[in-house]
C-alpha positions in Angstrom: 164.0 27.2 67.8 167.7 26.3 67.6 168.2 28.0 71.0 165.4 25.9 72.5 167.0 22.6 71.2 170.5 23.7 72.4 169.2 24.5 75.8 167.4 21.1 76.1 170.3 18.9 75.2 171.9 17.3 78.2 169.9 19.2 80.8 166.3 17.9 80.4 164.7 14.6 79.6 161.3 16.0 78.7 160.3 19.1 76.7 156.8 20.4 77.3 155.4 22.4 74.4 152.1 24.2 74.2 150.4 23.9 70.8 147.2 24.8 68.9 145.8 22.3 66.4 145.5 23.4 62.8 142.3 22.9 60.9 142.1 19.9 58.6 141.5 16.2 58.4 144.9 15.2 59.6 146.3 16.0 63.1 148.7 18.9 62.5 150.2 21.5 64.9 152.1 23.6 62.5 155.5 23.5 60.7 157.5 24.7 63.7 156.2 21.9 65.9 156.7 19.4 63.1 160.4 20.5 62.8 160.8 20.4 66.6 159.4 16.8 66.8 161.6 15.7 63.9 164.9 17.2 65.3 164.6 17.0 69.1 166.7 14.3 70.9 164.7 14.4 74.1 161.1 13.3 74.8 158.4 15.8 73.8 155.0 16.3 75.3 152.6 18.4 73.2 150.0 20.2 75.3 147.0 21.3 73.2 144.5 23.9 74.5 
């Protein structure tokens, strides 16, 4: 994931990430997606299938 964030810095203004929803009452896409959303400095669009 560090490589993804490093590549996005300064080059792109939007990061599009495909995700799958995890089962539960709360909307959750997994720990990796959570970490990405918390640490990314560009806008992120999550595309759920």
